[in-house]
N, C-alpha and C positions, 0 to 999 in steps of 0.2 A: 530084120532087126535094125538095120541102118535107116530104113524108112521110118520106123517107129521113133527113133531118136531125133530125126529131122522134124517130125510132127510135134514131138514134145518140145523141141527147141523153138519151133514157130509159135506154139501156144504160149510158151514162156515169154517170148518177145511181145506178142500181142497183149498178154496179161499185164506186162510191165508198162506198155504204152497206155493201156486203159487206166491203170492206176495213176500214172502221171497226169492223164487228162482229167480225171475226177478231182485230183488235187488242185486243179486250176479253177476252182470255184471261188468267186469273189463277191461277197455281198457289198452293195453300195450303201452309203450312209442314208438312213431314212430321212425323208424330207417332211417337215410339218409346215403347213400354212394355215392361215385363218386364226381363230381364237380357240384355244384349247378349252374343252369342257368335258365333264364326265357325267355318268348317270346319277351319281350321288348328288351333284349340284342340281340336276334337273328334279330329282325327287323332293328336294326342299322347297320347290316353288309351288305355291298354292294359288289356284285360279280364284280370282276375286278378292284375295287377301294380300298377296305379295305386291310390292310396289316397284316402280321403276328404279328407285334407289337400291332396293334389294338385288335386283338383276344386275345393275351396273357394278355394285360392290362385289358380287359373287363372280360374275363373268367378264367384267371389264367392258370396254367400249365395243359396240356391235360393228360388224362389217358394214352394215348399212342401216339407215333409218328411213322408212318410206311413209309418205303421206299418200292418200288416195289421189289418183289421176296425175301422178308424176312419172317422169322417166328418171330412173336412178342408174348410177354407174357402179358396177361391182367387179372386183378383180377375181378372176378364176384362180384356183389353186396352182401352186408350183408343183410340178410332177416330174418323175423320171419317164422318159420316152425314148426308146431305141438307144439306150445307153447314155443319154444326155439329159441334163437338167433343162426343163422347159419352164420358163418363168410364166406366171399367170398373166393373162391379157385382160384388158378392161373391156367390159361389155355393158351396153345400155339395155336396161330391162324395164318394161312397163310395170310399175308398182302394183297395178291392179291384179297381176297374177298372184302376188303375195296375199292380197286381200280376199281372193277367191277361197283360200283355205278356211276363212272364218265367216264368209257371207251367209252360209246356211243357218248358222246358230246365233248370229248377232245382227242387231240393227246398227250398221256402221254409219259413222258421221264424220264431220270435219275434225273432230278431236282425236280420232284414232290414228295411231301410228303402228307400223310393224317394225320391230327391232329384229334384224336378221343376223344370225351367227352361223359360221361353219367351221369345222375342224377337219382338216384333210391330212392324211398320212400317205405318203407314196414310198414304196419299197421296191427295190430291184436286186436281182441276183443274176450273175453271169457265170456261165461255165465255159472255160476256154479249152478248146480241143485243137489238135493239130490242123484240122480241116476247117475251123471256123469258131464262131462264138454263138452260144445259145443263151438267150436272156429271157428271164421271166420277171414280170413286174406286176404290181398291183397298187391301186390307189383307192383308199376308203375315205368317204366323205360323210361325216355326220352333220346334220343341219337342224337348226332351231329357229322358229318364228314365234315371236311374242306379239300379241295384240295388246297394246297399252293405250289406255285413255289418258291423253296428255292433260285433260282438265282435272282428273282426279288422281293421276299418277298410279293407277291400279292396273295390275296385269289381269286383264279380263279373261284371257285364254292363251294357250300356246300349243304349238304343234311340233313334234319331234320326229325326225327321220334318221334312224341310225343305220350305218352301213352293215353292221354285223348283227 
């Protein structure tokens, strides 16, 4: 009988510690970087009809505007990593990688530009235990590339990559 009471007491203490540990959950503030856009804004864009002004008024300034055979500088998203905010770094990218998205369907020329947008959300949750911290994080990045003819100001095509 005495052993049974000791086991019950031990289980009670362990259960209490577990409950206190679970209550040690702390979500971090979600971080957003880039230019926010949603699927409704994208659905309103018409290939061959929408204009550069339509895009700029709907989405704002792009992250980058690229001409063929250029090296452009783009800032990566700000994210949560190992419990800390990591600010986006600047990277040099060959603009031809953007143009490859459209090269199969379009005769590209010196009047074409790629308007590049991204919208990144980084979220993190931490659980605090007596023996340490367990963190779970996730960063979702939606990307948009517009092929715009600067001579006509028409959006000839676009490519969307959604994280979810």
